[in-house]
NUNUDO-196876 format. One record per residue: residue in three letters; x, y, z negated of N, C-alpha, C in turn. Coordinates in steps of 0.2 Angstrom, whole numbers, plus 5000, padded with zeros to 4 digits. Layout:
BEGIN
ALAXYZXYZXYZ;...
This chain:
BEGIN
MET580551804145580251784151580051844155;PHE579751884152579451944156580051984158;LEU580651994154581252034156581551994162;LEU581551934162581851894168581451904174;ASN580751904174580351924180580451994182;PHE580552034178580552104180581252124183;GLU581752094180582452094184582452064191;LYS582052004191582051974198581652024203;LEU581052054200580752094205581052154207;LYS581452184202581852244204582352224209;GLU582652164208583252144213582952134220;GLU582352104220581952094227581852164230;MET581552214226581352274228582052314231;LYS582552304228583152334230583352304236;GLN583352244237583552214243583052234249;PHE582452244247581952264253582052334255;LEU582252384250582352444252583052454256;THR583452414254584152414258584052384265;LYS583552334266583452304273583052354277;TRP582552384274582052434278582152504277;LYS582752524275582852594274582752634280;THR583152614285583152654292582352664294;PRO582052604295581352614298580852654294;LEU580952654287580552694283580752764283;LEU581352784284581552854285581252884292;TRP581252844297580952864303580152874303;LEU579852824299579152834298578952894294;ALA579352914289579252974285579353034289;GLY579853034293579953094298579353104302;LEU579153044305578553054310577953084306;LEU577853054300577253084296577353164295;VAL577953184294578053254293577953294299;LEU578153264305577953294311577253304313;VAL576853254311576153254312575853304308;VAL576053304301575753354297575853434299;CYS576553444302576753504304576253524310;TRP576153474315575753494321575053504319;GLN574753474314574053494312574053564309;ILE574553584305574553644303574653704308;TRP575053684313575153734319574553744323;ASP574253684324573653684328573053724325;GLY573053724318572553754314572653834315;LEU573353854315573553924316573253944323;LEU573353904328573153924334572453934335;ASP572053884332571353894332571153954328;GLY571553974323571354034320571554104323;GLY571854094329571954154333572654184331;LEU573054144327573754174325574254144330;ALA574154134336574654104340575154164342;LEU575754144342576354194344576354214351;ALA576154164356576154184363575554234364;ALA575654284368575154324370575254364377;ILE574754384380574754424386574554494383;ILE575054544384574954614381575054664387;PRO574654714386574754764392575354804391;GLY575654824397576254864398576054934398;VAL576554984398576455054397576155084403;SER576255044409575955074415575355034418;GLY575054994413574454954415574654884417;GLY575254864418575454794419575254754413;LYS575454684414575354634409575954594408;LEU576154584401576754554399576554494395;VAL576954444396576954374392577454374387;THR577254364381577754364375577654294371;GLY578254264369578154214364578054144368;GLU578054144374577954074378578154074385;PRO578454024387578654024394578054034399;LEU578254064405577754084410577454024413;THR576854014413576553954416576053974421;THR575853924426575353944431574653964427;ASP574453934422573853954418573854024416;LEU574454044413574554114411574554164417;VAL574854144422574854184428574154194431;ARG573754144431573054144434572654194429;GLU572854194422572454234418572654304418;GLY573254314419573554384419573454414426;SER573554384431573554404438573254354443;PRO572554354443572154304446572354294454;SER572554354457572654354464573354334466;LEU573754324461574454314463574554244466;LEU574254194463574354124466573754114471;ARG573954104477573454094482573154024482;ASN572554014483572253944483572453914489;GLU572653844489572853814495572353814501;ILE571753824499571253824505571253884509;ASP571553934507571653994511572153984516;LYS572653944514573253934519573053874524;ARG572653834521572453774525571953784531;ILE571553834529570953844534571153854541;VAL571653894542571853904549572153844553;ARG572253794549572553734552572053674553;ILE571453694552570853644553570553654560;ARG570753614564570553614571570453684574;PRO571053714575570953784578570753794585;MET570853744589570653744596569853754597;SER569553724592568753724592568453794591;THR568853834587568553904585569153954586;PRO569253974592569754024594569654094591;ILE569054114591568854184588568954184581;ASP568754134577568854134570569554124568;GLN569954084572570654064571571054134572;LEU570954164577571254224579571154284574;SER570554294572570354344567570754324560;ARG570754264558571054244552571854254552;TRP572154234558572854244559573054314559;ASN572654364562572854434561572654464555;GLY572354434551572154464544571554504544;ALA571154504538570554544538570654604534;ARG570254654536570254724532569754714526;LYS569854744521569354734515568854784516;SER568254754515567654804516567254804509;SER567154864507566854874500566154864500;SER565854854506565154844507564954794512;MET564354764511564154724516563954754523;ILE563854814523563754854529564454894531;VAL564654874537565354904540565154954545;ASP565355014544565355064549566055074552;TYR566155074558566755084562566655124568;TYR567255154570567255194576567655164581;SER567455174587567855154593567955214598;VAL568455224601568655274606568555244613;ASP568155284617568155264624568655294628;VAL568755274634569255314639568855344644;LYS569155404646568755444651568755404658;PRO568155404661568155374668568655404673;THR568955364677569455384682569155394689;LYS568555374690568355384697567555394698;SER567355424703566655434705566555434712;PHE565955454715565855454722565555514724;THR565655534731565355594733564655584734;LYS564255634731563555634731563255654738;THR563555704741563255724748563855724752;ALA563755724758564355724763564555804764;TYR565155814766565455874768565655874775;THR565355914779565555914786565955974788;ALA566555964791567056014793566756054799;PRO566856114800566656154805566956134812;ALA566556154817566856144824567456184825;SER567856164831568456194832568456274833;GLY567956294836567956364837567656414832;SER567356374827566956414821567356414815;ALA567956384815568356384808568656454807;ASP568656474800568956534798569356514791;GLU569656564788570056554782569656524776;SER568956534777568556514771568456434771;HIS568656404777568656334777569256294775;LYS569756334772570256304769570056274762;LYS569456294760569256264754568556244755;ALA568256194751567656174752567356154745;LYS566656154745566256144738565956074739;ILE566156034735565955964735565555944728;ASP565155894729564755864723564955794722;ALA565155774716565255704714564555684711;VAL564555614711563955584707564055604699;ASP564655604697564755634690565355684690;ASN565155744691565555804691565955814684;SER565655784679565955804672566555774671;ILE566755724675567455694673568055724676;PHE567855774681568355814684568455884681;GLU569055914680569255974678569656014682;VAL569656084681570056124685570856104685;SER571156114690571856094691572056024692;GLU571555984691571655904693571655894700;THR571955844702571955824709571555764710;ILE571255754716570755704718571055664724;LEU571055594724571155554729570555534732;VAL570355554739569755534742569955464746;GLN569755414743569855344746569455334752;GLY569855314757569455294764569455354768;VAL569655414766569655474771570455494772;LYS570655484778571355494779571555574779;GLY572155584777572455654777572755664784;TYR573155714784573555734790574255754788;GLU574655744794575355764793575455834793;PRO576055864791576155934791575855974797;ASP575855944803575655984809574955994809;GLY574555954805573855964804573455924810;THR573755894815573355864820573455784820;THR574055764817574255694817573955664811;GLN573555614811573255584805573755544802;SER573755554795574255514791574055454789;ASN574455414786574355344783574055354776;ALA574155414773573955424766573255454766;ASP572955434761572255464760572255534758;LEU571655574759571655644758571655654751;VAL572055704749572155724742571855804741;LEU571455814736571155874735571355904729;TYR571455974728571656004722570956044720;ILE570756044713570256074711570456144708;ALA570156194712570356264710569756294706;ALA569156274706568656304702568056254701;LYS567656264696567156214694566556264692;ASP565956254696565356294694565156274687;GLU565056334683564856314676564056294676;GLU563656304681562956284680562856214684;THR563156214690562956154693563556094693;GLY564156124691564756074690565056064697;SER564856094703565156084709565856104709;LEU566256064713566956074713567156114719;THR567556164718567856194724568556174724;VAL568756144730569356104731569756134737;TYR570356124737570856144742571156074744;PRO571256064751571656004753572356014752;VAL572655954750573455954750573755934757;ASN573355884760573655864767573055874772;GLY572755934772572155944777572355944784;MET571855964788571855964795571856034798;LYS572156034804572056104808571456104812;ILE571056154811570456164815570556224819;GLY570556224825570756284830571456314828;THR571456374826572056404824572156404816;VAL571656384812571656384805571956324803;GLU572456324799572856264796572556244789;ASN572756184788572556154781571856164779;CYS571356144783570656144782570456084779;VAL569856084775569656024772569255984778;PRO569455914779569155874784568455854782;SER568055824786567455794785567455744780;ILE567055744775567055684769566355654769;PRO566255594771565555564771565355554764;ALA564755544763564455534756564655464754;ASN564655454747564755384744565455364745;LYS565955414746566655394746566955404739;GLN567355354738567655354731568155414730;LEU568055444724568455504722568855484716;ILE569455474716569855454711570255514707;ARG570155514701570455574697571155554696;MET571555604698572355594697572555654692;GLY573255664692573555704687573355784689;ARG573455814683573455894684574055924687;ALA573955974690574456014693574456084691;ALA574956104687574956174685575456214688;THR575356284688575856334691576356344685;GLU576956384687577456404683577256444677;LEU576756484678576456534673575956504669;ASP575656454671575156424667575356404660;VAL575056424655575156404648574656354645;GLN573956374648573456334645573156294651;THR572756244650572356204654571756184651;ALA571256144655570656124653570756084647;GLN570356094641570456054635570155984636;PHE570455934632570255864632570255834625;SER569755814623569655774617569255714617;ALA569455664614569155604614568855594607;LEU568155594607567755584600567555514599;PRO567755484593567555414592566855414591;VAL566555354593565855334593565755294587;LYS565255304583565155264577564755204578;SER564955154576564555084577564455054570;GLN564055004570563954974563563854894564;ASN564054854559563954784559563854764552;TYR563454704551563354684545563854624543;CYS564054614537564354554535563854504533;GLN563954444535563554384534563854344529;ILE563454314524563754274519563654204521;PHE564254174523564354104525564454064519;LYS564154004518564253964513564153884515;MET564553844511564553774512564653744505;GLN564253684504564353654497564553584499;ILE565053554495565253484496565153454489;GLU564853394489564753354483564953284483;GLN565153254478565353184478565153154471;SER564753104471564553074464565153044461;THR565053034455565652994451565652924453;PHE565152894454565152824457565452814464;GLN565252864468565552864475566352874474;LYS566552914469567252924469567652864466;ILE567352824462567752764459567552704463;ALA567152704468566952644472567552624476;ASN567552554477568052524482567852544489;LYS568352574493568152594500568552554505;GLU568352544510568652504516569252544518;VAL569152614519569652654521569652714516;GLU570252744516570352804512569952864514;TRP569452884509569052934511568852964504;ASP569153024503569153054496568853124497;PHE568853164491568453234491568853274496;SER569453274497569853314501569653304509;ASP569553244510569253224517568553254518;ALA568153254514567453284514567553354515;GLU567953384511568053454511568353484518;GLU568753444521569053464527568453464533;ALA568053414532567553404537567053464536;ALA566953484530566453534529566653604531;ILE567353614530567653674532567553684540;TYR567753624543567653624551566953644553;ASP566453614550565753624552565553694550;MET565853724544565753794543566053844548;ARG566653824550566953874554566653874561;LEU566353814563566053804570565453844570;GLY565053844564564453894563564653964563;MET565153984560565454054560565654074567;GLU565954034570566154044577565554064581;LYS565054034581564454044585564154114583;SER564154124576563854194574564354244576;PHE564954244575565454294577565354304584;MET565254254588565154264596564554294598;PHE563954254596563354274599562754294594;GLY562954304588562454324583562154394584;VAL561554404581561254464582561154504576;LYS561354564575561354604569560654624567;ASN560554604561559854614559559854594551;THR559254624548559154604541558454574541;ILE558354514538557654484538557554464530;PHE556954464529556654444522556554374521;ASP556854344516556654274515556154274509;PRO555454254511554954254506554954204501;ARG555354154502555454104496555954124491;LYS556454154494556954174489556854254487;LYS556354284490556254354488556854394489;GLU557254384494557854424495557954434503;ASN558354494504558454504511559054464513;VAL559154444519559654404522559954454528;MET560654464527560954504532561354454537;LEU561254474543561554434549561954474553;THR562554444555563054484558562954484566;GLY563154534569563154544576563754514580;GLY563654484585564254444588564554494593;ILE565254484594565654524599565454514606;TRP565054464608564854464615564454524617;TRP564054544612563554604613563954664612;GLN564554664609564854734608565354744614;ALA565454704618565954714624565654764629;GLY566054804631565854864636565954854643;ASN566254794645566354784652565954714654;HIS565754714660565354664663565554634670;TYR565554574671565754544677565354484679;THR565054484685564654434688564954394693;TYR564854334694565054294700564554244702;ASP564654214708564154174711564354094709;PRO563954064705564153994703564053944708;THR563653964713563453914719564053904724;LYS564553954723565153954728565753934724;GLU566253904728566853884725567253944723;MET567453944717567854004715568554004718;THR568754064721569354064725569854104721;GLN570454114724571054154720570854224721;ASP570554244726570254314727569754334722;ASP569354284720568854304715569154304708;LEU569654264707570054274701570454334700;ILE570754364706571054424706570654484705;ASP570054474708569554534707569354534699;MET569254474696569054474689569554504685;MET570154484686570754504682570854584683;ARG570754604689570754674691570254714686;GLN569654694686569154724682569254724675;ALA569554664673569754654665570254704663;PHE570754714667571354744665571454824667;THR571054844671571154914674570554954671;GLY570755024670570255074669569955074662;ASN570255034657570055034650570555044645;GLY571155054647571655074642571855014637;GLY571654954639571854894635572554864637;ASN572754814633573454784634573454744640;LYS574054724642574154674648574154604646;ARG573954584640573954514638573254504635;LYS572754464638572154454635571954384635;ILE571454364632571254294631570554284634;LEU570554234638569954214642569654144639;ILE569054144636568754084634568154074638;GLY567854014638567254004642567053934641;GLY566453914644566153854644566553804649;SER566353744649566653694653566553704660;VAL565953724663565853734670566353794672;PHE566353844669566753904671567453894670;ILE567753854665568453844665568653794670;GLY568153744672568253694677568353734684;LEU567953784685568053824692568653854692;ILE568953884687569653914687570153854688;ASN570053804685570553744685570653724693;LYS570053724696570053704703570453754708;ILE570553814706570853864710571553844712;GLU571753844718572453834720572853894719;MET573353894714573753954713574253964718;THR574454024719575054044723575554084719;LYS576054104722576554154719576254214716;VAL575654234720575354304718575054294711;VAL574654234710574354214704574654154702;MET575054154696575354094694575054064688;ALA574953994688574753964682575353934679;ARG575553954673576153934670576053884665;GLU576553854662576453804656576053834650;ASP575853784646575453804640575853844636;LYS575553894633575853944628575553934621;VAL575953924616575653924609575653994606;LYS575054024604575054084601574454074596;TRP574554104590574054104584573854034583;GLY574353984583574153924582573753884587;ILE573653914593573253884598573653874604;ASP573453814608573853804614573353834620;PHE573653884623573353914629573653894635;SER573253894641573553894648573653964650;GLU574153984653574354054655574254064662;ILE573854114664573754134671574054204672;SER574554214676574854284677574754314684;SER574654374684574554414690574854484689;LYS574754524694575054594694574754634689;PHE574054614688573654664683573854644676;GLY573954584674574154564667574154484667;LYS574154464661574154394659573554374655;LEU573254314657572654284654572954224650;TYR572754214644572854154640572154124640;VAL572054064644571454034645571353974640;LEU570753964638570553914633569853894634;TYR569653834634568953804634568753814627;SER568153834627567753844620567153804620;GLU567153754616566553714615565953744613;VAL566053804609565453844607565053864613;PHE565353884618564953904624564453844626;ASP564753784627564353734629563853714624;ASP563953724617563453714612562853754612;CYS563053814615562553874615562153874622;GLY562353824626562053814633562353864638;MET562953894637563253934641563853904645;HIS563753854648564253814651564653854657;ASP564253904660564553934666564754014664;TYR564754024657564954094655565654094653;GLY565954154653566554164650566654234646;PHE567154244643567254304639568054324639;ILE568254384641568854404641568954464635;PHE569354454630569454504625570154514624;ASP570254574621570954594620571054584612;PRO571554534611571654514604571954574599;GLU572254624602572454684598571854724596;PHE571254724599570754764597570154724594;ILE570254674591569754634587569954634580;GLN569454654576569554664569569054634565;LYS569354594560568954554555568854604549;TRP568254604546568054634540567854584535;SER568154584529567954534524567754574517;HIS567054564516566754584509566954544504;VAL566854474505567054424500567554374504;PRO568254374503568654334506568454254505;PHE568754214510568554144510568854114503;GLY568454084500568654054493568253994491;ALA568453954487568153894484568053904477;GLN567453884475567253884468566953814466;GLU567253794460567053724458566353734453;LEU565953694454565253694450565253634445;ASP565153654439565153594434564453574433;LEU564153534438563553514438563353464432;LYS563953424430563853374425563653414418;LYS564053464417564053494411563353534410;ALA563153554416562453594417561853544416;GLY562053484417561453434417561053424423;VAL561353444429561053444435561053374439;ARG561753364440561853294443562553274441;ASN562653214442563353184440563753184446;THR563953244448564353244454564953294453;ASP565453294457565953344458565753384464;ALA565653454463565453494468565853554469;LEU565953574475566353634477565953674482;VAL565953744481565553784486566053834489;LEU566053834496566453874500566053934502;THR566353994501565954054502566454104506;GLU566154144511566454204514565954254516;ALA566054314515565554364518565954414523;SER565854404529566254444534565954454540;CYS566254494545566054504551566654524556;LEU566454534562566954554567566754614571;THR567254654573567054714577567554724582;LEU567354754588567854764593567954844594;ARG568654854594568854924595568954934603;TYR568854994606568855004613568454954617;PRO567754954616567354904619567454894627;ALA567754944630567854934638568454884639;ALA568854874634569354824635569154754634;HIS568554744633568354674633567754664638;MET567754604641567254594646566854524646;ARG566254534647565754474648565854454655;ILE565854384656565754354662565154314663;GLU564754324668564054294668563954274675;PRO563654214676563454194683562854234686;LEU562754244692562254274695561554234695;GLY561054264694560454234694560154214687;
């Protein structure tokens, strides 16, 4: 009986194995894979992984034994992959922060210190005024000595020997010496007194007094003297030296920060509209840039001590105070095209700047400009997009202005103020580039939130201060 049962059991087992052979083989293979994976994972935990980042012969880093992934790239070359926030920041409401937008678009220079020393070069003044009047002799008393004259300017230092001077408002004479010319009087500087700086000049288009030709005519006081080109003789090898020495200035980098947090429950809560961490981040960046714009524009350079934190706080100086040119207007009167031309003339002449500059201002000031009826002399052209900003262009014979309303001026109570700056001569310095750092507040046991801190330590400086102009109302 036992043998019959055994044979029956054996036959049933044979039928079972025949029926489930394939699934059992798959199960055995899966168990083998699991065991192999556990062994491999143990080797990795023991530091025996084959993949490695090894140094190259020239200081570089090489990846062996594993495909190149973003994690390995960030480990071996942290700055190779840019964070998305660096590229996104210039696209967050650029019209509201033109100064910050432009400085980011042009790129920042790396500063190894929070204190930035920089040099700017000024241009030599081109005009002065007569300090005292020069009176020509009477007709019967003129002699050869009156072919030259000694004159004094308010600032004699800007003139050198062999230069020519245009005396604006004093007419010269035709070659006959008696017919007054349409051209202004031109003088040639023959000598300069080493002690007093007085200029000995000869007339280029002088008058005839009695029998003496080419004498210096009378020159009233307070007449404008415009410095023109030098005139050398054939045998001249040398001339008066000229050197431009850069002037050292200083600014402080300011540490700008913004922190965004979102609790876990807020993240998983059902919302009526889509609003996630990225939306909060964008709003925070905009607020941060708006604050930076005000500091970059009107900040005062200083260091103050925070008694609670027991640390010094460095504050950056704004470019408004760095500008070397200044223009005032009467806000009680309607601004005319003549006023605009005078403003552009002062902004574009005598400072060595470019012929394309940016004008930003408060709502009242920009409104006054918009009310001006433009003609062919001063043309208001269609909007122009530059540096990611839509500007209105005003063109004149002196240069072109890209005009934009800046809400920062209104926020600071400067509705009727304006600022003209040369974009080629504005420089951003960055001690800590703009970046984002995630804080693990959950792991630290502080709060059950997702947290992100935005940080930048930077400042702005102006090269060639005279190329930038503050515009202020009278009174």
